[in-house]
C-alpha positions in Angstrom: 0.0 0.0 0.0 2.9 2.4 0.9 4.4 1.7 -2.6 1.2 2.7 -4.5 0.9 5.9 -2.4 4.6 6.7 -3.1 4.0 6.1 -6.9 0.9 8.3 -7.0 2.8 11.0 -5.3 5.8 10.7 -7.7 3.3 10.9 -10.7 1.7 14.1 -9.2 5.0 15.8 -8.7 6.0 15.0 -12.3 2.9 16.1 -13.9 2.8 19.5 -11.6 6.4 20.1 -12.8 5.4 20.1 -16.3 3.2 23.3 -15.8 5.8 25.3 -14.0 7.9 27.6 -16.2 11.8 27.7 -15.6 13.1 30.6 -13.9 15.4 31.4 -16.8 12.5 32.4 -19.0 11.1 34.7 -16.5 13.9 37.1 -16.7 12.8 40.9 -17.2 13.9 42.6 -20.4 17.0 44.9 -19.9 15.8 48.5 -19.7 18.8 50.0 -21.4 18.3 50.4 -25.2 15.4 48.1 -25.3 13.9 50.0 -28.1 17.2 49.9 -30.2 17.6 46.2 -29.9 14.0 45.6 -30.7 14.3 47.6 -33.8 17.5 46.0 -34.8 15.8 42.6 -34.4 12.8 43.8 -36.5 15.1 45.1 -39.0 17.1 41.8 -39.4 13.8 39.9 -39.5 12.3 42.0 -42.1 15.4 41.7 -44.2 15.2 38.0 -44.0 11.5 38.0 -44.9 12.2 40.2 -47.9 14.9 37.7 -49.2 12.5 34.8 -48.5 9.9 36.7 -50.6 12.5 37.1 -53.5 13.2 33.4 -53.5 9.7 32.5 -53.3 9.0 34.8 -56.4 11.8 33.0 -58.4 10.7 29.5 -57.5 7.1 30.4 -58.6 8.3 32.0 -61.7 10.3 28.8 -62.6 7.4 26.6 -61.7 5.1 28.5 -63.7 7.3 28.2 -66.8 7.7 24.4 -66.3 3.8 24.1 -66.4 2.9 26.8 -68.7 0.8 25.9 -71.8 2.1 28.1 -74.7 0.1 28.4 -77.9 1.6 27.3 -81.2 2.9 30.1 -83.2 2.5 30.7 -86.9 6.1 30.0 -87.9 5.9 26.5 -86.1 2.7 25.7 -87.9 4.3 26.6 -91.3 7.5 24.7 -90.6 5.3 21.6 -89.8 3.4 22.1 -93.2 6.6 22.4 -95.0 8.0 19.2 -93.4 5.0 17.3 -94.3 5.0 18.6 -97.9 8.7 17.6 -98.2 7.8 14.2 -96.9 5.0 13.6 -99.4 7.4 14.7 -102.3 10.0 12.5 -101.1 7.8 9.5 -101.0 6.5 10.2 -104.4 9.9 10.4 -105.9 11.0 7.1 -104.2 7.8 5.5 -105.7 8.8 6.6 -109.1 12.5 5.6 -108.7 11.8 2.0 -107.6 8.8 1.4 -109.8 9.4 -1.9 -111.6 7.4 -1.1 -114.7 6.0 -4.7 -114.7 2.5 -3.3 -114.2 2.5 -2.0 -117.8 3.9 -5.2 -119.4 1.9 -8.2 -120.3 2.8 -11.4 -118.4 5.9 -12.6 -119.7 7.0 -16.2 -119.4 10.7 -16.3 -119.3 11.3 -19.9 -119.2 9.0 -20.6 -122.2 10.8 -21.0 -125.5 
């Protein structure tokens, strides 16, 4: 029974210590030049914030370029049409070059005498 009471007391002390603030955080702020240090701290924080905003703008700009859907330009459309026309002309030329000409002839039996 004494052990259970001792254990309960230890738990109570441990839980109450969790809500007590350490004395090091309760120090009063220094009265000398309190304003100057606060403004210096705020200035330093603002410069970091400005730098963070600049970095964020550049990240957003790069990301926007990555996912940007650009329209096709007139120059690109004309280039694709010109390439298609050239491919058709090339195919037509090759068909004429490798034409056997056997379609026009009658069936010729080479082995008959």
